[in-house]
Backbone as CSV, one residue per row, in Angstrom:
resi,resn,N_x,N_y,N_z,CA_x,CA_y,CA_z,C_x,C_y,C_z
1,MET,0.842,-1.157,0.000,0.000,0.000,0.000,0.898,1.234,0.000
2,THR,0.546,2.215,-0.827,1.311,3.436,-0.922,0.445,4.594,-0.470
3,ILE,0.984,5.446,0.371,0.257,6.618,0.836,1.044,7.854,0.432
4,THR,0.377,8.757,-0.258,1.002,10.019,-0.631,0.025,11.149,-0.367
5,LYS,0.523,12.342,-0.260,-0.340,13.495,-0.061,-1.036,13.838,-1.373
6,ALA,-2.272,14.323,-1.253,-3.014,14.742,-2.429,-2.322,15.947,-3.057
7,LYS,-2.389,16.047,-4.387,-1.728,17.142,-5.080,-2.531,18.441,-5.011
8,THR,-3.825,18.330,-4.730,-4.637,19.535,-4.652,-4.377,20.242,-3.336
9,LYS,-4.723,21.514,-3.293,-4.497,22.296,-2.088,-5.705,22.275,-1.162
10,LYS,-6.757,21.570,-1.550,-7.923,21.449,-0.686,-7.548,20.654,0.549
11,LYS,-8.069,21.069,1.683,-7.794,20.352,2.931,-8.978,19.449,3.242
12,THR,-8.976,18.276,2.646,-10.078,17.341,2.825,-9.811,16.345,3.939
13,GLY,-8.569,16.236,4.374,-8.221,15.243,5.377,-8.038,13.859,4.779
14,LEU,-8.148,13.743,3.479,-7.994,12.458,2.817,-6.560,12.285,2.347
15,LYS,-6.099,11.065,2.378,-4.767,10.714,1.884,-4.936,9.761,0.715
16,ARG,-4.134,9.932,-0.311,-4.181,9.054,-1.465,-3.579,7.700,-1.077
17,THR,-4.279,6.637,-1.426,-3.835,5.280,-1.120,-4.023,4.415,-2.357
18,THR,-3.040,3.606,-2.654,-3.131,2.698,-3.788,-3.482,1.308,-3.280
19,ILE,-4.470,0.676,-3.922,-4.815,-0.703,-3.583,-4.758,-1.531,-4.860
20,PHE,-4.619,-2.805,-4.706,-4.587,-3.719,-5.841,-5.811,-4.611,-5.781
21,LEU,-6.562,-4.654,-6.875,-7.752,-5.480,-6.991,-7.600,-6.391,-8.197
22,THR,-8.266,-7.530,-8.139,-8.322,-8.355,-9.338,-9.170,-7.615,-10.367
23,GLU,-9.043,-7.988,-11.615,-9.843,-7.344,-12.666,-11.336,-7.542,-12.393
24,GLU,-11.698,-8.729,-11.900,-13.106,-9.014,-11.606,-13.627,-8.133,-10.485
25,HIS,-12.851,-7.971,-9.423,-13.276,-7.122,-8.305,-13.364,-5.663,-8.735
26,ARG,-12.389,-5.220,-9.526,-12.392,-3.840,-9.994,-13.625,-3.570,-10.848
27,GLU,-13.945,-4.486,-11.733,-15.108,-4.306,-12.602,-16.403,-4.318,-11.800
28,ALA,-16.506,-5.209,-10.831,-17.701,-5.254,-9.986,-17.843,-3.955,-9.188
29,LEU,-16.741,-3.443,-8.682,-16.756,-2.185,-7.937,-17.136,-1.023,-8.847
30,ARG,-16.598,-1.015,-10.058,-16.909,0.046,-11.018,-18.401,0.050,-11.352
31,ARG,-18.959,-1.127,-11.583,-20.396,-1.227,-11.900,-21.257,-0.785,-10.721
32,LEU,-20.872,-1.206,-9.529,-21.627,-0.816,-8.342,-21.587,0.703,-8.150
33,ALA,-20.436,1.288,-8.347,-20.306,2.745,-8.232,-21.192,3.436,-9.260
34,PHE,-21.214,2.915,-10.476,-22.055,3.485,-11.518,-23.533,3.389,-11.137
35,GLU,-23.943,2.216,-10.667,-25.348,2.017,-10.284,-25.767,2.933,-9.140
36,ARG,-24.868,3.150,-8.207,-25.179,3.992,-7.039,-24.874,5.473,-7.285
37,ARG,-24.361,5.761,-8.461,-24.005,7.137,-8.832,-23.031,7.754,-7.823
38,THR,-21.988,7.016,-7.547,-20.938,7.482,-6.652,-19.601,7.020,-7.228
39,SER,-18.541,7.304,-6.522,-17.219,6.909,-7.005,-16.789,5.579,-6.393
40,MET,-15.849,4.936,-7.054,-15.279,3.712,-6.512,-14.576,4.028,-5.193
41,ALA,-13.894,5.158,-5.130,-13.194,5.550,-3.904,-14.167,5.714,-2.750
42,ASN,-15.338,6.291,-3.022,-16.324,6.477,-1.956,-16.832,5.132,-1.446
43,LEU,-17.066,4.196,-2.341,-17.505,2.865,-1.910,-16.442,2.194,-1.052
44,ILE,-15.190,2.350,-1.419,-14.100,1.760,-0.634,-14.035,2.414,0.738
45,ARG,-14.158,3.760,0.795,-14.148,4.446,2.097,-15.296,3.971,2.979
46,GLU,-16.493,3.795,2.386,-17.646,3.310,3.152,-17.387,1.903,3.695
47,ALA,-16.793,1.049,2.885,-16.506,-0.325,3.321,-15.485,-0.335,4.451
48,VAL,-14.462,0.500,4.341,-13.442,0.578,5.394,-14.072,1.075,6.686
49,LEU,-14.909,2.105,6.594,-15.577,2.635,7.787,-16.457,1.570,8.440
50,GLU,-17.153,0.802,7.629,-18.006,-0.261,8.167,-17.181,-1.305,8.915
51,ILE,-16.040,-1.685,8.366,-15.167,-2.657,9.025,-14.679,-2.104,10.370
52,ILE,-14.275,-0.847,10.383,-13.784,-0.221,11.620,-14.890,-0.164,12.664
53,GLU,-16.109,0.226,12.250,-17.218,0.293,13.191,-17.585,-1.083,13.731
54,LEU,-17.560,-2.108,12.885,-17.843,-3.464,13.350,-16.822,-3.914,14.389
55,GLU,-15.567,-3.580,14.151,-14.512,-3.928,15.101,-14.753,-3.240,16.448
56,GLU,-15.129,-1.964,16.415,-15.412,-1.235,17.652,-16.607,-1.834,18.373
57,ASP,-17.648,-2.204,17.610,-18.832,-2.812,18.213,-18.501,-4.156,18.857
58,GLU,-17.628,-4.925,18.217,-17.216,-6.204,18.794,-16.467,-5.984,20.105
59,LYS,-15.651,-4.933,20.172,-14.931,-4.624,21.406,-15.906,-4.274,22.521
60,ILE,-16.941,-3.501,22.212,-17.955,-3.154,23.210,-18.655,-4.420,23.694
61,ALA,-19.018,-5.295,22.752,-19.693,-6.544,23.128,-18.801,-7.395,24.020
62,MET,-17.502,-7.438,23.713,-16.580,-8.218,24.535,-16.427,-7.605,25.926
63,GLU,-16.434,-6.272,26.013,-16.355,-5.612,27.317,-17.558,-5.977,28.173
64,ILE,-18.739,-5.966,27.559,-19.956,-6.304,28.292,-19.926,-7.773,28.682
65,ALA,-19.573,-8.635,27.732,-19.552,-10.074,27.994,-18.502,-10.429,29.036
66,GLY,-17.442,-9.633,29.099,-16.380,-9.902,30.057,-16.706,-9.450,31.461
67,ASN,-17.880,-8.862,31.647,-18.290,-8.397,32.964,-18.578,-9.604,33.856
68,PRO,-17.746,-9.864,34.882,-17.925,-11.068,35.704,-19.209,-11.059,36.528
69,GLN,-19.810,-9.895,36.727,-21.034,-9.836,37.520,-22.229,-10.378,36.752
70,LYS,-22.188,-10.322,35.443,-23.331,-10.758,34.645,-23.089,-12.088,33.961
71,GLY,-21.991,-12.208,33.246,-21.703,-13.445,32.560,-22.477,-13.636,31.272
72,TYR,-23.303,-12.684,30.883,-24.063,-12.759,29.643,-24.316,-11.341,29.148
73,VAL,-24.756,-11.237,27.913,-25.070,-9.949,27.311,-26.482,-10.024,26.757
74,THR,-27.332,-9.106,27.185,-28.663,-9.043,26.592,-28.589,-8.174,25.348
75,LEU,-29.480,-8.435,24.417,-29.519,-7.636,23.195,-29.828,-6.183,23.527
76,GLU,-30.713,-5.959,24.499,-31.059,-4.594,24.881,-29.843,-3.847,25.438
77,GLU,-29.038,-4.522,26.247,-27.845,-3.886,26.802,-26.831,-3.584,25.710
78,LEU,-26.661,-4.502,24.785,-25.738,-4.282,23.680,-26.223,-3.124,22.811
79,ASP,-27.519,-3.069,22.516,-28.080,-1.957,21.745,-27.881,-0.630,22.461
80,HIS,-28.101,-0.616,23.769,-27.930,0.605,24.551,-26.493,1.100,24.503
81,ARG,-25.527,0.193,24.693,-24.119,0.586,24.635,-23.741,1.094,23.260
82,TRP,-24.264,0.434,22.208,-23.970,0.864,20.848,-24.520,2.262,20.603
83,GLU,-25.778,2.503,21.033,-26.391,3.822,20.850,-25.623,4.897,21.607
84,GLU,-25.190,4.602,22.830,-24.409,5.556,23.607,-23.123,5.916,22.884
85,LYS,-22.478,4.918,22.335,-21.199,5.157,21.652,-21.379,5.961,20.381
86,HIS,-22.489,5.779,19.662,-22.680,6.402,18.350,-23.651,7.589,18.357
87,LYS,-24.147,8.028,19.503,-25.162,9.083,19.505,-24.616,10.438,19.069
88,ASN,-23.333,10.689,19.185,-22.767,11.984,18.816,-22.225,12.019,17.399
89,GLU,-22.466,10.988,16.628,-21.920,10.944,15.258,-22.869,11.572,14.280
């Protein structure tokens, strides 16, 4: 993976990153971007964000499950913790 600064002077907070895809994956991504009327880069950013959020949610679930006083996690408690964590987004 290569990371370089964007050549434009806009301060978007984004960094240029190169990824390698198979031709089949690239074509599927291109078609999906076309269908959704967005860019391939935007779809990749959305997928990365989803992976990061899932990882954070799993950590919250493990924290709750690791609570020795309870020994279990209710769906309502997990939903409440998730909402608390994401309410300011």
